[in-house]
C-alpha positions in Angstrom: -57.4 14.0 -271.8 -55.2 11.1 -270.7 -55.3 12.4 -267.1 -59.2 12.7 -267.1 -59.6 9.1 -268.6 -57.3 7.9 -265.9 -59.5 9.3 -263.2 -62.6 7.8 -264.9 -61.1 4.4 -265.3 -59.9 4.3 -261.7 -63.2 5.7 -260.3 -65.1 3.0 -262.2 -67.3 5.8 -263.9 -68.2 4.0 -267.1 -68.3 0.5 -268.3 -67.2 1.3 -271.8 -64.9 4.0 -273.1 -64.1 4.7 -276.7 -60.9 6.7 -277.3 -60.3 8.6 -280.6 -56.9 10.1 -281.5 -54.6 9.8 -284.5 -51.4 11.0 -282.5 -48.4 9.1 -281.3 -46.7 9.8 -278.0 -43.7 12.2 -278.4 -41.0 12.9 -275.8 -42.3 16.5 -275.0 -45.7 15.0 -274.3 -44.4 13.3 -271.2 -44.5 16.4 -269.3 -48.4 16.2 -269.1 -49.4 12.6 -270.4 -50.1 9.6 -268.1 -48.2 7.3 -270.3 -44.6 6.4 -269.5 -41.3 6.6 -271.5 -41.5 3.1 -272.8 -44.7 4.1 -274.8 -42.8 7.0 -276.6 -43.5 6.7 -280.5 -46.6 4.5 -280.0 -50.2 5.2 -280.6 -51.6 7.1 -277.7 -55.0 5.5 -277.7 -53.7 1.9 -278.1 -51.2 2.4 -275.5 -53.7 3.7 -273.0 -56.0 0.7 -273.8 -53.2 -1.6 -273.0 -52.4 0.2 -269.7 -55.8 -0.6 -268.3 -56.1 -4.1 -269.6 -57.2 -6.4 -266.8 -59.3 -3.9 -264.8 -62.6 -5.8 -264.2 -65.9 -4.5 -265.8 -64.0 -1.8 -267.8 -63.9 -2.1 -271.6 -61.9 0.4 -273.5 -61.9 0.7 -277.3 -59.1 2.4 -279.2 -60.0 4.1 -282.5 -56.9 5.4 -284.3 -57.9 8.2 -286.4 -58.7 12.0 -286.9 -62.3 12.6 -285.5 -62.9 15.1 -288.3 -62.2 12.4 -291.0 -63.4 9.3 -289.4 -64.9 6.7 -291.8 -68.5 5.5 -291.6 -67.5 2.2 -289.5 -65.4 4.1 -286.9 -68.2 6.8 -286.4 -70.7 4.0 -285.8 -68.3 2.4 -283.3 -67.8 5.6 -281.5 -71.5 6.6 -281.3 -73.2 3.3 -280.7 -75.2 3.6 -277.4 -73.0 6.5 -276.4 -74.3 8.7 -273.7 -71.6 11.4 -273.4 -68.9 12.6 -275.8 -65.9 14.3 -274.0 -63.6 16.4 -276.2 -60.1 17.2 -275.0 -58.6 17.9 -278.5 -58.3 21.7 -278.0 -59.7 21.9 -281.5 -62.3 24.4 -282.4 -63.0 22.4 -285.5 -63.7 19.1 -283.5 -65.9 21.0 -280.9 -68.2 22.5 -283.5 -68.5 19.5 -285.5 -69.6 17.8 -282.4 -72.0 20.6 -281.6 -73.6 20.4 -285.1 -74.0 16.5 -285.1 -77.6 15.7 -285.0 -77.3 12.6 -282.7 -78.9 12.8 -279.2 -75.9 12.0 -277.0 -74.7 15.0 -274.7 -71.3 16.4 -275.3 -68.7 18.5 -273.5 -65.4 20.0 -274.1 -62.5 20.9 -271.8 -59.2 22.5 -272.3 -56.3 24.3 -270.4 -55.3 27.9 -271.0 -51.7 28.5 -272.4 -50.2 28.9 -269.0 -51.9 25.8 -267.6 -53.2 27.3 -264.5 -56.8 27.6 -265.6 -59.1 24.7 -266.9 -62.3 25.5 -268.8 -65.4 23.2 -269.0 -68.2 23.5 -271.3 -71.0 20.9 -271.1 -74.4 20.9 -272.6 -77.7 20.4 -270.7 -79.5 17.2 -271.0 -82.0 18.5 -273.5 -79.2 20.1 -275.5 -81.0 23.6 -275.4 -77.6 25.2 -274.8 -75.4 23.6 -277.5 -71.6 23.3 -277.3 -71.0 26.0 -279.9 -73.3 28.4 -278.2 -71.4 27.8 -274.9 -68.1 28.5 -276.8 -69.4 31.9 -277.9 -70.6 32.7 -274.4 -67.0 31.9 -273.2 -65.7 34.5 -275.6 -68.2 37.0 -274.4 -67.3 36.5 -270.8 -63.6 37.0 -271.6 -64.4 40.3 -273.1 -66.8 41.7 -270.5 -65.5 40.2 -267.2 -62.2 41.6 -265.8 -61.6 38.4 -263.9 -60.5 36.8 -267.2 -58.2 39.6 -268.4 -55.1 37.4 -268.2 -56.8 34.1 -269.0 -55.4 33.7 -272.5 -52.0 35.2 -272.1 -49.3 33.4 -273.7 -46.3 31.7 -272.0 -43.0 30.8 -273.2 -42.2 27.8 -275.3 -39.6 25.1 -274.9 -38.0 23.3 -277.7 -36.6 19.6 -277.5 -34.4 18.1 -280.0 -35.0 14.4 -279.9 -36.9 12.0 -282.2 -39.0 14.5 -284.1 -39.2 17.9 -285.7 -42.7 18.2 -284.1 -41.0 19.3 -280.9 -42.1 22.7 -279.9 -44.3 22.5 -276.8 -45.9 24.8 -274.2 -44.3 24.8 -270.7 -46.9 23.2 -268.5 -46.6 22.2 -264.9 -47.5 18.5 -264.5 -48.8 19.1 -260.9 -51.2 21.7 -262.5 -52.4 19.2 -265.1 -53.1 16.5 -262.6 -54.8 18.8 -260.0 -57.1 20.4 -262.7 -57.9 17.1 -264.5 -59.1 15.7 -261.2 -61.5 18.6 -260.8 -62.6 18.3 -264.5 -63.3 14.5 -264.0 -65.3 15.3 -260.9 -67.3 18.2 -262.5 -68.1 16.4 -265.6 -69.8 13.5 -263.6 -71.6 16.1 -261.5 -73.1 18.1 -264.4 -73.8 14.9 -266.4 -75.8 13.5 -263.4 -77.6 16.9 -262.8 -78.6 17.5 -266.4 -77.5 21.1 -266.2 -75.3 22.9 -268.6 -72.0 24.3 -267.3 -69.7 27.1 -268.4 -66.9 27.5 -265.8 -63.2 28.1 -265.3 -61.2 26.6 -262.4 -58.1 28.5 -261.6 -55.2 26.9 -259.7 -52.9 29.0 -257.6 -50.0 26.5 -257.2 -48.1 29.0 -254.8 -50.8 28.9 -252.2 -52.4 25.5 -253.2 -55.8 27.2 -253.8 -58.4 26.4 -256.4 -60.8 29.1 -257.3 -64.1 28.2 -259.3 -65.0 31.0 -261.6 -68.4 30.5 -263.1 -69.3 32.3 -266.5 -72.6 33.7 -267.5 -74.6 31.6 -269.9 -77.0 33.8 -272.2 -79.9 32.7 -274.3 -79.7 33.0 -278.1 -82.1 34.2 -280.7 -81.9 32.2 -283.8 -82.8 33.3 -287.4 -82.2 31.2 -290.7 -81.6 33.5 -293.7 -80.7 32.0 -297.1 -79.0 28.9 -295.7 -77.1 30.9 -293.1 -77.7 30.5 -289.4 -77.6 33.5 -287.4 -77.5 33.5 -283.6 -77.8 36.5 -281.5 -77.1 36.5 -277.7 -79.9 38.0 -275.8 -77.3 40.0 -273.9 -76.7 42.0 -277.1 -80.4 42.3 -277.9 -80.9 43.8 -274.3 -78.0 46.3 -274.9 -79.6 47.4 -278.3 -83.0 47.7 -276.7 -81.6 49.9 -273.8 -79.8 52.2 -276.3 -82.9 52.6 -278.4 -85.1 53.3 -275.4 -82.8 56.1 -274.4 -82.8 57.6 -277.8 -86.5 57.8 -278.7 -86.3 61.0 -281.0 -83.1 60.2 -282.8 -81.5 57.3 -284.6 -78.7 55.5 -282.8 -76.6 52.4 -283.5 -73.4 50.6 -283.0 -71.0 47.9 -284.2 -71.7 44.1 -283.9 -68.9 41.7 -283.1 -68.7 37.9 -283.0 -67.6 34.8 -284.8 -68.0 33.1 -288.2 -68.3 29.4 -288.8 -67.8 29.1 -292.5 -67.8 25.2 -292.3 -71.4 25.4 -290.9 -72.7 28.6 -292.4 -73.2 30.1 -289.0 -72.7 33.7 -287.6 -72.7 34.3 -283.9 -73.3 37.9 -282.5 -72.2 38.2 -278.9 -70.7 41.7 -278.4 -71.7 45.2 -279.3 -69.9 48.4 -279.2 -72.2 51.4 -278.7 -72.2 54.5 -281.1 -68.8 56.2 -280.5 -68.9 59.7 -279.3 -68.2 61.2 -282.6 -71.3 59.7 -284.2 -73.9 61.9 -285.7 -77.6 61.3 -284.7 -80.7 62.9 -286.2 -84.4 61.8 -286.3 -84.0 60.6 -290.0 -80.3 59.5 -290.1 -77.4 58.0 -288.3 -73.8 58.2 -289.1 -71.6 55.9 -286.9 -68.3 57.5 -285.7 -65.1 55.8 -285.3 -63.4 57.2 -282.1 -62.0 54.5 -280.0 -63.1 51.7 -282.3 -59.6 50.4 -283.3 -58.4 50.3 -279.7 -61.5 48.4 -278.6 -61.2 46.0 -281.4 -57.6 45.4 -280.6 -58.5 44.8 -276.9 -61.3 42.2 -277.4 -59.2 40.4 -280.1 -56.4 40.0 -277.7 -58.7 38.9 -275.0 -60.1 36.2 -277.2 -57.0 35.2 -278.8 -58.2 36.4 -282.3 -61.6 34.7 -282.2 -63.7 37.8 -282.3 -64.5 39.4 -285.6 -66.3 42.6 -286.7 -69.6 41.5 -288.2 -71.7 44.6 -289.1 -73.7 47.4 -288.0 -77.2 48.1 -286.5 -79.2 51.3 -286.1 -82.7 52.2 -284.9 -85.6 54.3 -286.4 -87.5 56.4 -283.9 -91.0 55.4 -283.1 -90.6 52.0 -284.9 -90.3 48.6 -283.5 
């Protein structure tokens, strides 16, 4: 986040920037933060504000607080005349709270993978037809179905430092990777904000060869139902798979397992993956008994690929000659 802000300020991209963070700069943060050693143990947002003091026509406001628990006054300061909110918190809770906020500003989120060689960008379209939470779910679906991303969320080693604080465990991230990828994200956010289009993309940096690969992800459409205060979203990719299975089994019932994510804070269920009827399933014109061969292995595979974000949601089955 600090690196992207650095690019935005030096490029003169915005007249006013509001920074929100409740954290202080710790020694192990220096491996990827723009602030220097003399700012250790100071407020990140206040120190960033001070760093750019004196740059003409650039106003920076520092809001020291947790975005999830901001008071009314701070929220009003943050959102007054705001055109774009950029989230670099690496927090699912923050991203989904932003997605469900009814205000009209556009929003985006960006984060590095654990190894620090991939950066992800999710940005809504101008009309917000493709909301941030739906882009998150499409991100998980792409991780499951696209072999290009099979190693995207693999974990790396950790390093422990012993100075200043017990909050000392940190991921090993290459500072060169952070700066290269933050420059790309800075440029791409401006590009998609200007075009008004949505974006779901990963950029992979091969530091050995000095090559950056753009890896666009598929954005699906979503069918929405509100049932008893619960919001249910089903990706059209899953609906199409179900329709195909039903069409190829016109005389016997068929079915499968539905997978996706829960959001208990906002009473939402997202369905974005389906496992067809296992081979040991029993089909007849009037019944369907779903088998279980291979289900455990497939569930473990998709759970690993999404870093435990996917859940078993339920079942579906068809009735012959019925809609």
